[in-house]
C-alpha positions, 0 to 999 in steps of 0.5 A: 611048394604050392605053385608051379614055376612059370619057366626060365626067364627070357633074355628081356627079363634081366640085364645082359650082365646077368646072362652068365649067372642065369645060364649056370642054373640047371633045369628044375625048380629053382626054389628046391635048388635054393634050399639045396645050395645052402649046405653046399656053400656052407661046407665049401666056405667052412673048409677053408677054416677061420684063419685062411678064410680071413686072408685075401687070395692076392693083394687087392683081392677078397678073402673067403670071409669077404665072399661070404659077406658079399653072397649074403649082401647080394642075396639080400638086395636081390630078394628085396628087389623081388619083394618090391616087384612081386608086390606090384611096386613099380618104383625104379630101384637103385644099383649098388657097388659090391666093392664098397659094400665089402669094404664097409662090411669088415668081414675079416674081423668076424669069425667065419662061423658067424658069417656062415650063420648069417648067410644061412639066415638070409637064405631062410628068408629068401626061401620063404619069400620065393616059395610064397609067390604065385605064378603071377608074382614071378612074372611081374617086372620092374626096374633095377639099376636102370634095367628091366628085371623080373621076379623069376630072373632075380631068383635065378640070379641069386642061384647063378651068382652063388654058383659063380663064386663056388666055382671060383673057390673050389680050385682055391681050396685044393691049392690052399691044401697044398700050401699055394693059395693063388688067384685065377689067371684073370685075377678075379677070384672071389670077385665078380666082374666090375665094381657095380653089381647091378 
């Protein structure tokens, strides 16, 4: 890594919706965490196996394959926003509806191994982008889904969003091993709150 990170993003650098994600990111260089998180997520998703990964947790909920696609899609969107803003583009960027994306993706028709390979490929691109930015680029701000956002906040959002889903999946893996796949108490396993994902 060629430049030092300018510190954690302040609350004025992202929409309140993302505060919980950013809080999940530990201290340290988030670019290094981006590299480490790839293998952890792959191992966790792969542990479900192809058949189980294609089954929703409950009626109307996502499958592990849906989550894998959602992680890749969200990271693509956030990295694209980071690219635009880092390059000084001040065009307001649109939001997206995560549920529409998952429905259109058809993840459950694909092998889990393909989805994991795609997720890893997306991460390689993100890592290259964020390790190539200087401090000035990380501090640039733009607008996404009607809210201000900085480049460094987008990196933290990618990491925190990934950890959010890992935390939801970990207890399911244990339950599945015992033959009782279940949703969490609030029914949001595998899905972020709300349809729009900023």
